[in-house]
Biopython code that builds the backbone (N, CA, C, O; Angstrom):
import numpy as np
from Bio.PDB.StructureBuilder import StructureBuilder

atoms = [
    (1, "MET", "N", (-18.864, 9.754, 22.326)),
    (1, "MET", "CA", (-19.125, 9.032, 21.000)),
    (1, "MET", "C", (-18.664, 7.668, 20.762)),
    (1, "MET", "O", (-17.435, 7.710, 20.689)),
    (2, "SER", "N", (-19.068, 6.552, 20.618)),
    (2, "SER", "CA", (-18.755, 5.135, 20.177)),
    (2, "SER", "C", (-17.925, 4.924, 19.170)),
    (2, "SER", "O", (-18.013, 5.783, 18.292)),
    (3, "GLN", "N", (-17.274, 4.220, 19.013)),
    (3, "GLN", "CA", (-16.571, 3.997, 17.728)),
    (3, "GLN", "C", (-17.356, 2.832, 17.399)),
    (3, "GLN", "O", (-17.891, 2.077, 18.211)),
    (4, "MET", "N", (-17.389, 2.718, 15.682)),
    (4, "MET", "CA", (-17.981, 2.063, 14.899)),
    (4, "MET", "C", (-16.967, 1.213, 13.727)),
    (4, "MET", "O", (-16.063, 1.732, 13.071)),
    (5, "THR", "N", (-17.328, 0.021, 13.689)),
    (5, "THR", "CA", (-16.350, -0.596, 12.589)),
    (5, "THR", "C", (-17.111, -1.152, 11.565)),
    (5, "THR", "O", (-18.197, -1.660, 11.845)),
    (6, "ALA", "N", (-16.561, -1.125, 10.024)),
    (6, "ALA", "CA", (-16.967, -1.793, 9.009)),
    (6, "ALA", "C", (-16.034, -2.744, 8.162)),
    (6, "ALA", "O", (-14.825, -2.568, 8.011)),
    (7, "ASN", "N", (-16.776, -3.773, 7.636)),
    (7, "ASN", "CA", (-15.749, -4.615, 6.882)),
    (7, "ASN", "C", (-15.630, -4.168, 5.521)),
    (7, "ASN", "O", (-16.463, -3.570, 4.841)),
    (8, "GLY", "N", (-14.541, -4.525, 5.244)),
    (8, "GLY", "CA", (-14.229, -4.140, 3.686)),
    (8, "GLY", "C", (-12.877, -4.760, 3.138)),
    (8, "GLY", "O", (-12.222, -5.551, 3.816)),
    (9, "CYS", "N", (-12.464, -4.315, 1.749)),
    (9, "CYS", "CA", (-11.308, -4.757, 1.567)),
    (9, "CYS", "C", (-10.166, -3.539, 1.010)),
    (9, "CYS", "O", (-10.370, -2.371, 0.679)),
    (10, "ILE", "N", (-8.994, -4.283, 1.056)),
    (10, "ILE", "CA", (-8.051, -3.230, 0.598)),
    (10, "ILE", "C", (-6.760, -3.135, -0.910)),
    (10, "ILE", "O", (-5.758, -3.835, -0.764)),
    (11, "GLN", "N", (-6.820, -2.649, -1.674)),
    (11, "GLN", "CA", (-6.062, -3.789, -2.729)),
    (11, "GLN", "C", (-4.922, -2.478, -3.192)),
    (11, "GLN", "O", (-5.412, -1.384, -3.474)),
    (12, "SER", "N", (-3.698, -2.630, -3.238)),
    (12, "SER", "CA", (-3.100, -1.814, -4.093)),
    (12, "SER", "C", (-3.542, -2.048, -5.588)),
    (12, "SER", "O", (-3.990, -3.013, -6.206)),
    (13, "ASP", "N", (-3.195, -0.633, -5.925)),
    (13, "ASP", "CA", (-3.076, -0.455, -7.642)),
    (13, "ASP", "C", (-1.985, -0.390, -8.491)),
    (13, "ASP", "O", (-1.830, -0.506, -9.706)),
    (14, "SER", "N", (-1.049, -0.108, -7.249)),
    (14, "SER", "CA", (0.535, 0.266, -8.069)),
    (14, "SER", "C", (1.295, 0.431, -7.169)),
    (14, "SER", "O", (0.599, 0.682, -6.186)),
    (15, "PRO", "N", (2.816, 0.448, -6.774)),
    (15, "PRO", "CA", (3.345, 0.083, -5.762)),
    (15, "PRO", "C", (3.367, 1.473, -5.030)),
    (15, "PRO", "O", (4.176, 1.462, -4.102)),
    (16, "SER", "N", (2.810, 2.477, -5.161)),
    (16, "SER", "CA", (2.465, 3.746, -4.507)),
    (16, "SER", "C", (0.919, 4.375, -4.007)),
    (16, "SER", "O", (0.574, 5.318, -3.295)),
    (17, "THR", "N", (0.012, 3.031, -4.996)),
    (17, "THR", "CA", (-1.495, 3.758, -4.409)),
    (17, "THR", "C", (-2.334, 2.637, -4.426)),
    (17, "THR", "O", (-2.129, 1.606, -5.066)),
    (18, "PHE", "N", (-3.756, 2.999, -3.340)),
    (18, "PHE", "CA", (-4.449, 1.565, -3.150)),
    (18, "PHE", "C", (-5.975, 2.276, -3.103)),
    (18, "PHE", "O", (-6.182, 3.489, -3.080)),
    (19, "THR", "N", (-6.711, 1.502, -3.095)),
    (19, "THR", "CA", (-8.317, 1.278, -2.916)),
    (19, "THR", "C", (-8.606, 0.830, -1.834)),
    (19, "THR", "O", (-7.953, -0.119, -1.399)),
    (20, "ALA", "N", (-9.586, 1.341, -1.146)),
    (20, "ALA", "CA", (-9.960, 0.398, -0.115)),
    (20, "ALA", "C", (-11.972, 1.077, -0.009)),
    (20, "ALA", "O", (-12.516, 2.178, 0.073)),
    (21, "ILE", "N", (-12.396, -0.279, -0.074)),
    (21, "ILE", "CA", (-13.805, -0.233, 0.226)),
    (21, "ILE", "C", (-14.070, -0.288, 1.236)),
    (21, "ILE", "O", (-13.255, -0.639, 2.089)),
    (22, "PHE", "N", (-15.448, 0.073, 1.545)),
    (22, "PHE", "CA", (-16.139, -0.729, 3.397)),
    (22, "PHE", "C", (-17.347, -0.386, 3.123)),
    (22, "PHE", "O", (-17.607, 0.621, 2.465)),
    (23, "MET", "N", (-18.259, -1.212, 3.613)),
    (23, "MET", "CA", (-19.526, -1.417, 3.767)),
    (23, "MET", "C", (-20.128, -0.725, 4.702)),
    (23, "MET", "O", (-20.549, -1.521, 5.541)),
    (24, "LEU", "N", (-20.410, 0.479, 5.013)),
    (24, "LEU", "CA", (-20.740, 1.087, 6.485)),
    (24, "LEU", "C", (-21.971, 0.425, 7.041)),
    (24, "LEU", "O", (-22.773, -0.287, 6.438)),
    (25, "THR", "N", (-21.972, 0.850, 8.500)),
    (25, "THR", "CA", (-23.676, 0.009, 9.448)),
    (25, "THR", "C", (-24.431, 1.009, 8.541)),
    (25, "THR", "O", (-24.694, 0.249, 7.609)),
    (26, "SER", "N", (-24.845, 1.951, 8.263)),
    (26, "SER", "CA", (-25.845, 2.667, 7.724)),
    (26, "SER", "C", (-26.211, 2.541, 6.074)),
    (26, "SER", "O", (-26.967, 3.237, 5.396)),
    (27, "GLY", "N", (-25.167, 1.082, 5.601)),
    (27, "GLY", "CA", (-25.739, 0.346, 4.579)),
    (27, "GLY", "C", (-25.022, 1.373, 3.355)),
    (27, "GLY", "O", (-25.371, 0.968, 2.246)),
    (28, "GLN", "N", (-24.357, 2.266, 3.294)),
    (28, "GLN", "CA", (-23.621, 3.079, 2.465)),
    (28, "GLN", "C", (-22.409, 2.552, 2.262)),
    (28, "GLN", "O", (-21.933, 2.146, 3.322)),
    (29, "GLN", "N", (-21.472, 2.336, 1.012)),
    (29, "GLN", "CA", (-20.063, 2.177, 0.891)),
    (29, "GLN", "C", (-19.400, 3.686, 0.571)),
    (29, "GLN", "O", (-19.552, 4.731, -0.062)),
    (30, "ALA", "N", (-18.331, 2.783, 1.750)),
    (30, "ALA", "CA", (-17.450, 4.146, 1.397)),
    (30, "ALA", "C", (-16.261, 3.882, 0.685)),
    (30, "ALA", "O", (-15.837, 2.750, 0.917)),
    (31, "THR", "N", (-15.530, 4.588, -0.160)),
    (31, "THR", "CA", (-14.702, 4.140, -0.671)),
    (31, "THR", "C", (-13.186, 5.240, -0.021)),
    (31, "THR", "O", (-13.443, 6.298, 0.552)),
    (32, "PHE", "N", (-11.845, 4.827, -0.205)),
    (32, "PHE", "CA", (-11.178, 5.573, -0.326)),
    (32, "PHE", "C", (-10.189, 5.223, -1.183)),
    (32, "PHE", "O", (-10.067, 4.069, -1.592)),
    (33, "ILE", "N", (-9.302, 6.326, -1.566)),
    (33, "ILE", "CA", (-8.463, 6.115, -2.740)),
    (33, "ILE", "C", (-7.198, 7.165, -2.246)),
    (33, "ILE", "O", (-7.257, 8.394, -2.210)),
    (34, "GLY", "N", (-6.248, 6.451, -1.943)),
    (34, "GLY", "CA", (-4.808, 6.901, -1.624)),
    (34, "GLY", "C", (-3.562, 6.614, -2.280)),
    (34, "GLY", "O", (-3.429, 5.806, -3.200)),
    (35, "SER", "N", (-2.551, 7.395, -1.704)),
    (35, "SER", "CA", (-1.261, 7.192, -2.418)),
    (35, "SER", "C", (-0.525, 7.350, -0.948)),
    (35, "SER", "O", (-0.831, 7.920, 0.099)),
    (36, "PHE", "N", (0.682, 6.503, -1.426)),
    (36, "PHE", "CA", (1.540, 6.622, -0.105)),
    (36, "PHE", "C", (3.083, 6.763, -0.712)),
    (36, "PHE", "O", (3.341, 6.809, -1.915)),
    (37, "VAL", "N", (3.934, 6.815, 0.233)),
    (37, "VAL", "CA", (5.602, 6.759, 0.331)),
    (37, "VAL", "C", (6.168, 6.026, 1.228)),
    (37, "VAL", "O", (5.435, 5.953, 2.215)),
    (38, "PRO", "N", (7.230, 5.387, 1.361)),
    (38, "PRO", "CA", (7.805, 5.055, 0.042)),
    (38, "PRO", "C", (7.070, 3.565, -0.720)),
    (38, "PRO", "O", (6.407, 2.652, -0.228)),
    (39, "SER", "N", (7.430, 3.770, -1.786)),
    (39, "SER", "CA", (6.911, 2.119, -2.676)),
    (39, "SER", "C", (6.969, 1.070, -2.070)),
    (39, "SER", "O", (8.052, 0.809, -1.547)),
    (40, "VAL", "N", (6.057, 0.281, -1.947)),
    (40, "VAL", "CA", (5.954, -1.275, -1.551)),
    (40, "VAL", "C", (5.966, -2.278, -2.883)),
    (40, "VAL", "O", (6.031, -2.046, -4.091)),
    (41, "GLN", "N", (5.882, -3.397, -2.165)),
    (41, "GLN", "CA", (5.224, -4.409, -2.832)),
    (41, "GLN", "C", (3.576, -4.272, -3.191)),
    (41, "GLN", "O", (2.750, -3.891, -2.361)),
    (42, "THR", "N", (3.265, -4.641, -4.538)),
    (42, "THR", "CA", (1.524, -4.540, -4.248)),
    (42, "THR", "C", (0.951, -5.641, -3.443)),
    (42, "THR", "O", (1.414, -6.781, -3.495)),
    (43, "PHE", "N", (-0.154, -5.277, -2.623)),
    (43, "PHE", "CA", (-0.762, -6.095, -1.857)),
    (43, "PHE", "C", (-2.315, -5.897, -2.105)),
    (43, "PHE", "O", (-2.928, -5.087, -2.800)),
    (44, "ILE", "N", (-2.868, -7.283, -1.007)),
    (44, "ILE", "CA", (-4.059, -7.031, -1.034)),
    (44, "ILE", "C", (-4.533, -7.747, 0.536)),
    (44, "ILE", "O", (-4.031, -8.690, 1.147)),
    (45, "CYS", "N", (-5.614, -6.934, 0.847)),
    (45, "CYS", "CA", (-6.266, -7.399, 2.057)),
    (45, "CYS", "C", (-8.021, -7.614, 2.033)),
    (45, "CYS", "O", (-8.809, -6.674, 1.926)),
    (46, "ASP", "N", (-8.387, -8.963, 2.149)),
    (46, "ASP", "CA", (-9.959, -9.299, 1.652)),
    (46, "ASP", "C", (-10.244, -9.048, 2.931)),
    (46, "ASP", "O", (-11.459, -9.235, 3.007)),
    (47, "THR", "N", (-9.850, -8.740, 3.963)),
    (47, "THR", "CA", (-10.741, -8.577, 5.530)),
    (47, "THR", "C", (-10.227, -7.660, 6.136)),
    (47, "THR", "O", (-9.663, -7.943, 7.193)),
    (48, "ALA", "N", (-10.248, -5.921, 5.568)),
    (48, "ALA", "CA", (-9.796, -5.228, 6.349)),
    (48, "ALA", "C", (-10.871, -4.641, 7.076)),
    (48, "ALA", "O", (-12.056, -4.662, 6.742)),
    (49, "THR", "N", (-10.242, -3.969, 8.379)),
    (49, "THR", "CA", (-11.401, -3.261, 9.217)),
    (49, "THR", "C", (-11.178, -1.488, 9.332)),
    (49, "THR", "O", (-10.091, -0.945, 9.530)),
    (50, "LEU", "N", (-12.419, -0.828, 9.164)),
    (50, "LEU", "CA", (-12.655, 0.445, 9.091)),
    (50, "LEU", "C", (-13.272, 0.547, 10.386)),
    (50, "LEU", "O", (-14.283, -0.014, 10.808)),
    (51, "THR", "N", (-12.197, 1.665, 11.157)),
    (51, "THR", "CA", (-12.945, 1.807, 12.600)),
    (51, "THR", "C", (-12.970, 3.495, 12.327)),
    (51, "THR", "O", (-12.089, 4.202, 11.837)),
    (52, "TYR", "N", (-14.411, 3.886, 12.868)),
    (52, "TYR", "CA", (-14.516, 5.547, 12.868)),
    (52, "TYR", "C", (-15.579, 5.798, 13.891)),
    (52, "TYR", "O", (-16.173, 5.050, 14.667)),
    (53, "THR", "N", (-15.631, 7.001, 13.669)),
    (53, "THR", "CA", (-16.521, 7.450, 15.045)),
    (53, "THR", "C", (-18.376, 7.878, 14.360)),
    (53, "THR", "O", (-19.437, 7.704, 14.960)),
    (54, "ASN", "N", (-18.199, 8.348, 13.216)),
    (54, "ASN", "CA", (-19.730, 8.912, 12.618)),
    (54, "ASN", "C", (-18.710, 8.990, 10.925)),
    (54, "ASN", "O", (-17.543, 8.959, 10.534)),
    (55, "GLU", "N", (-20.116, 9.107, 10.391)),
    (55, "GLU", "CA", (-19.525, 9.335, 8.830)),
    (55, "GLU", "C", (-18.960, 10.275, 8.200)),
    (55, "GLU", "O", (-18.441, 10.215, 7.085)),
    (56, "ASP", "N", (-19.044, 11.129, 8.871)),
    (56, "ASP", "CA", (-18.693, 12.788, 8.914)),
    (56, "ASP", "C", (-17.269, 12.259, 9.118)),
    (56, "ASP", "O", (-16.718, 13.322, 9.406)),
    (57, "ASP", "N", (-16.514, 11.537, 9.153)),
    (57, "ASP", "CA", (-15.026, 11.483, 9.573)),
    (57, "ASP", "C", (-14.900, 10.848, 8.151)),
    (57, "ASP", "O", (-13.759, 10.473, 7.879)),
    (58, "LEU", "N", (-15.754, 10.675, 7.292)),
    (58, "LEU", "CA", (-14.954, 9.855, 5.883)),
    (58, "LEU", "C", (-15.574, 10.614, 5.102)),
    (58, "LEU", "O", (-16.648, 10.222, 4.644)),
    (59, "ILE", "N", (-15.168, 11.622, 4.826)),
    (59, "ILE", "CA", (-15.402, 12.743, 4.074)),
    (59, "ILE", "C", (-14.004, 13.727, 3.715)),
    (59, "ILE", "O", (-13.190, 13.782, 4.636)),
    (60, "SER", "N", (-13.753, 14.297, 2.789)),
    (60, "SER", "CA", (-12.736, 15.161, 2.079)),
    (60, "SER", "C", (-11.280, 14.166, 2.349)),
    (60, "SER", "O", (-11.084, 13.079, 2.893)),
    (61, "SER", "N", (-10.534, 15.038, 1.748)),
    (61, "SER", "CA", (-9.016, 14.661, 1.988)),
    (61, "SER", "C", (-8.767, 14.153, 3.182)),
    (61, "SER", "O", (-9.561, 14.448, 4.075)),
    (62, "ARG", "N", (-7.535, 13.204, 3.526)),
    (62, "ARG", "CA", (-6.980, 12.950, 4.828)),
    (62, "ARG", "C", (-5.563, 12.845, 4.502)),
    (62, "ARG", "O", (-5.124, 13.073, 3.375)),
    (63, "ASP", "N", (-4.909, 12.524, 5.424)),
    (63, "ASP", "CA", (-3.459, 11.964, 5.845)),
    (63, "ASP", "C", (-3.429, 10.620, 6.635)),
    (63, "ASP", "O", (-4.126, 10.465, 7.637)),
    (64, "PHE", "N", (-2.797, 9.884, 6.266)),
    (64, "PHE", "CA", (-2.395, 8.799, 6.885)),
    (64, "PHE", "C", (-0.866, 8.545, 7.009)),
    (64, "PHE", "O", (-0.048, 9.149, 6.316)),
    (65, "SER", "N", (-0.493, 7.486, 8.062)),
    (65, "SER", "CA", (0.654, 6.897, 8.287)),
    (65, "SER", "C", (0.254, 5.744, 9.007)),
    (65, "SER", "O", (-0.791, 5.521, 9.617)),
    (66, "GLY", "N", (1.575, 4.836, 8.778)),
    (66, "GLY", "CA", (1.402, 3.446, 9.544)),
    (66, "GLY", "C", (2.524, 2.295, 9.080)),
    (66, "GLY", "O", (3.294, 2.407, 8.126)),
    (67, "PRO", "N", (2.443, 1.389, 9.813)),
    (67, "PRO", "CA", (3.017, 0.156, 9.152)),
    (67, "PRO", "C", (2.095, -0.527, 8.644)),
    (67, "PRO", "O", (0.912, -0.651, 8.963)),
    (68, "LEU", "N", (3.065, -1.231, 7.338)),
    (68, "LEU", "CA", (2.495, -2.017, 5.898)),
    (68, "LEU", "C", (3.484, -3.307, 6.194)),
    (68, "LEU", "O", (4.691, -3.079, 6.272)),
    (69, "GLY", "N", (3.054, -4.504, 6.340)),
    (69, "GLY", "CA", (3.746, -5.703, 6.463)),
    (69, "GLY", "C", (4.581, -6.006, 7.939)),
    (69, "GLY", "O", (4.681, -5.420, 9.017)),
    (70, "SER", "N", (5.113, -7.258, 7.345)),
    (70, "SER", "CA", (5.283, -8.154, 6.273)),
    (70, "SER", "C", (3.665, -8.788, 6.159)),
    (70, "SER", "O", (3.101, -9.099, 5.111)),
    (71, "ASN", "N", (3.079, -8.882, 7.610)),
    (71, "ASN", "CA", (1.443, -9.834, 7.625)),
    (71, "ASN", "C", (0.442, -8.760, 7.700)),
    (71, "ASN", "O", (-0.678, -9.134, 7.353)),
    (72, "ASP", "N", (0.518, -7.740, 7.995)),
    (72, "ASP", "CA", (-0.983, -7.118, 8.432)),
    (72, "ASP", "C", (0.063, -5.555, 8.313)),
    (72, "ASP", "O", (1.261, -5.335, 8.134)),
    (73, "PHE", "N", (-1.290, -4.632, 8.549)),
    (73, "PHE", "CA", (-1.030, -2.955, 8.382)),
    (73, "PHE", "C", (-2.081, -2.277, 9.287)),
    (73, "PHE", "O", (-3.090, -2.822, 9.734)),
    (74, "THR", "N", (-1.778, -1.303, 9.440)),
    (74, "THR", "CA", (-2.767, -0.191, 10.433)),
    (74, "THR", "C", (-2.445, 0.736, 10.082)),
    (74, "THR", "O", (-1.332, 1.005, 10.532)),
    (75, "LEU", "N", (-3.021, 1.810, 9.163)),
    (75, "LEU", "CA", (-3.013, 3.164, 9.223)),
    (75, "LEU", "C", (-4.116, 3.886, 9.723)),
    (75, "LEU", "O", (-5.301, 3.640, 9.495)),
    (76, "THR", "N", (-3.632, 4.834, 10.450)),
    (76, "THR", "CA", (-3.970, 5.588, 11.079)),
    (76, "THR", "C", (-4.195, 6.857, 10.602)),
    (76, "THR", "O", (-3.200, 7.216, 9.972)),
    (77, "PHE", "N", (-5.234, 7.878, 10.619)),
    (77, "PHE", "CA", (-5.521, 8.938, 9.693)),
    (77, "PHE", "C", (-5.526, 9.940, 10.747)),
    (77, "PHE", "O", (-5.663, 9.509, 11.892)),
    (78, "THR", "N", (-5.389, 11.340, 10.564)),
    (78, "THR", "CA", (-4.986, 12.144, 11.049)),
    (78, "THR", "C", (-6.578, 12.605, 12.259)),
    (78, "THR", "O", (-6.421, 13.094, 13.378)),
    (79, "ASN", "N", (-7.800, 12.323, 11.712)),
    (79, "ASN", "CA", (-8.959, 12.447, 12.524)),
    (79, "ASN", "C", (-9.057, 11.042, 13.295)),
    (79, "ASN", "O", (-10.203, 10.800, 13.673)),
    (80, "ASN", "N", (-8.261, 10.229, 13.557)),
    (80, "ASN", "CA", (-8.321, 8.935, 14.313)),
    (80, "ASN", "C", (-9.149, 7.872, 13.584)),
    (80, "ASN", "O", (-9.699, 6.893, 14.090)),
    (81, "VAL", "N", (-9.133, 8.272, 12.225)),
    (81, "VAL", "CA", (-10.094, 6.875, 11.687)),
    (81, "VAL", "C", (-8.781, 5.506, 11.425)),
    (81, "VAL", "O", (-7.561, 5.673, 11.400)),
    (82, "ILE", "N", (-9.157, 4.865, 11.344)),
    (82, "ILE", "CA", (-8.214, 3.326, 11.204)),
    (82, "ILE", "C", (-8.618, 2.514, 10.259)),
    (82, "ILE", "O", (-9.768, 2.083, 10.339)),
    (83, "ILE", "N", (-7.961, 2.207, 9.398)),
    (83, "ILE", "CA", (-8.022, 0.888, 8.658)),
    (83, "ILE", "C", (-6.873, 0.147, 8.486)),
    (83, "ILE", "O", (-5.780, 0.463, 8.017)),
    (84, "SER", "N", (-7.483, -1.362, 9.146)),
    (84, "SER", "CA", (-6.150, -2.421, 9.666)),
    (84, "SER", "C", (-6.858, -3.465, 9.178)),
    (84, "SER", "O", (-8.087, -3.519, 9.130)),
    (85, "GLY", "N", (-5.965, -4.439, 8.751)),
    (85, "GLY", "CA", (-6.261, -6.037, 8.416)),
    (85, "GLY", "C", (-4.793, -6.995, 8.400)),
    (85, "GLY", "O", (-3.669, -6.682, 8.795)),
    (86, "THR", "N", (-5.133, -7.882, 7.971)),
    (86, "THR", "CA", (-4.365, -8.734, 7.810)),
    (86, "THR", "C", (-3.947, -9.526, 6.419)),
    (86, "THR", "O", (-4.501, -10.567, 6.065)),
    (87, "LEU", "N", (-2.779, -8.809, 5.611)),
    (87, "LEU", "CA", (-2.465, -9.227, 4.143)),
    (87, "LEU", "C", (-3.265, -10.558, 3.700)),
    (87, "LEU", "O", (-3.772, -11.275, 4.561)),
    (88, "ASN", "N", (-3.356, -10.849, 2.381)),
    (88, "ASN", "CA", (-3.551, -12.071, 1.833)),
    (88, "ASN", "C", (-2.252, -12.883, 1.564)),
    (88, "ASN", "O", (-2.269, -14.105, 1.413)),
    (89, "GLN", "N", (-1.131, -12.127, 1.515)),
    (89, "GLN", "CA", (0.034, -12.883, 1.685)),
    (89, "GLN", "C", (0.905, -11.730, 1.903)),
    (89, "GLN", "O", (0.567, -10.578, 1.630)),
    (90, "PRO", "N", (2.463, -12.190, 2.589)),
    (90, "PRO", "CA", (3.370, -11.299, 3.504)),
    (90, "PRO", "C", (3.627, -10.442, 2.139)),
    (90, "PRO", "O", (3.163, -10.793, 1.054)),
    (91, "ILE", "N", (4.363, -9.367, 2.314)),
    (91, "ILE", "CA", (5.055, -8.573, 1.524)),
    (91, "ILE", "C", (6.637, -8.152, 2.486)),
    (91, "ILE", "O", (6.833, -8.014, 3.693)),
    (92, "PHE", "N", (7.472, -8.058, 1.384)),
    (92, "PHE", "CA", (8.510, -7.763, 1.808)),
    (92, "PHE", "C", (9.436, -6.511, 1.249)),
    (92, "PHE", "O", (9.434, -6.512, 0.019)),
    (93, "PRO", "N", (10.087, -5.631, 1.721)),
    (93, "PRO", "CA", (10.361, -5.751, 3.123)),
    (93, "PRO", "C", (9.047, -5.209, 3.782)),
    (93, "PRO", "O", (8.335, -4.631, 2.961)),
    (94, "PRO", "N", (8.562, -5.246, 5.013)),
    (94, "PRO", "CA", (7.671, -4.100, 5.567)),
    (94, "PRO", "C", (8.418, -2.835, 5.429)),
    (94, "PRO", "O", (9.574, -2.634, 5.056)),
    (95, "ASN", "N", (7.301, -1.868, 5.894)),
    (95, "ASN", "CA", (7.588, -0.362, 5.628)),
    (95, "ASN", "C", (6.739, 0.476, 6.302)),
    (95, "ASN", "O", (5.531, 0.417, 6.072)),
    (96, "ASN", "N", (7.242, 1.335, 7.192)),
    (96, "ASN", "CA", (6.535, 2.504, 7.724)),
    (96, "ASN", "C", (6.259, 3.289, 6.396)),
    (96, "ASN", "O", (7.144, 3.481, 5.562)),
    (97, "ILE", "N", (4.870, 3.761, 6.249)),
    (97, "ILE", "CA", (4.346, 4.455, 5.018)),
    (97, "ILE", "C", (3.643, 5.548, 5.399)),
    (97, "ILE", "O", (2.782, 5.483, 6.275)),
    (98, "ALA", "N", (3.947, 6.623, 4.782)),
    (98, "ALA", "CA", (2.656, 7.948, 5.069)),
    (98, "ALA", "C", (2.323, 8.428, 3.699)),
    (98, "ALA", "O", (3.199, 8.596, 2.851)),
    (99, "GLY", "N", (0.998, 8.660, 3.470)),
    (99, "GLY", "CA", (0.132, 9.682, 2.403)),
    (99, "GLY", "C", (-0.839, 10.445, 2.873)),
    (99, "GLY", "O", (-1.057, 10.958, 3.970)),
    (100, "ASP", "N", (-1.553, 10.427, 1.545)),
    (100, "ASP", "CA", (-2.887, 11.202, 1.817)),
    (100, "ASP", "C", (-4.051, 10.899, 0.180)),
    (100, "ASP", "O", (-3.541, 10.731, -0.927)),
    (101, "GLY", "N", (-5.327, 10.894, 0.373)),
    (101, "GLY", "CA", (-6.256, 10.315, -0.516)),
    (101, "GLY", "C", (-7.366, 11.072, -0.002)),
    (101, "GLY", "O", (-7.265, 12.085, 0.689)),
    (102, "PHE", "N", (-8.292, 10.593, -0.329)),
    (102, "PHE", "CA", (-9.895, 11.088, -0.138)),
    (102, "PHE", "C", (-10.830, 10.453, -0.091)),
    (102, "PHE", "O", (-10.910, 9.687, -1.051)),
    (103, "TRP", "N", (-11.778, 10.379, 0.731)),
    (103, "TRP", "CA", (-13.293, 9.710, 0.824)),
    (103, "TRP", "C", (-14.169, 10.043, -0.129)),
    (103, "TRP", "O", (-14.105, 11.162, -0.637)),
    (104, "THR", "N", (-15.342, 8.916, -0.606)),
    (104, "THR", "CA", (-16.324, 9.209, -1.273)),
    (104, "THR", "C", (-17.121, 8.177, -0.733)),
    (104, "THR", "O", (-16.842, 7.012, -0.449)),
    (105, "ILE", "N", (-18.363, 8.951, -0.630)),
    (105, "ILE", "CA", (-19.575, 7.785, -0.108)),
    (105, "ILE", "C", (-20.702, 8.622, -1.004)),
    (105, "ILE", "O", (-21.030, 9.806, -0.919)),
    (106, "PRO", "N", (-21.171, 7.579, -1.887)),
    (106, "PRO", "CA", (-22.281, 7.832, -2.936)),
    (106, "PRO", "C", (-23.463, 8.496, -2.572)),
    (106, "PRO", "O", (-24.343, 8.695, -3.410)),
]
sb = StructureBuilder()
sb.init_structure("model")
sb.init_model(0)
sb.init_chain("A")
sb.init_seg("    ")
for serial, (resi, resn, name, xyz) in enumerate(atoms, 1):
    if name == "N":
        sb.init_residue(resn, " ", resi, " ")
    sb.init_atom(name, np.array(xyz, "f"), 0.0, 1.0, " ", f" {name:<3s}", serial, name[0])
structure = sb.get_structure()
């Protein structure tokens, strides 16, 4: 099955939580609310990319990990979904983060 991509944004809500919102190819909006360790400087990415196989990948709770900063990030989920992008402004220090969260598609 081929992979699909969706454009969106990701923004930290605190040094250890974030919200990511994407417009899927189906026209539905997918939202991921996550928490991670260690805490990092707050960040925003207005040009994030979501890579997924089908919308069933975007349900339920999911774990993820990956590098964050200084200029970009790649969060890889346990089901091979990826959120990546270039941060609006660099954050320091860069860090490898790990965490979990949940997807919703209204």
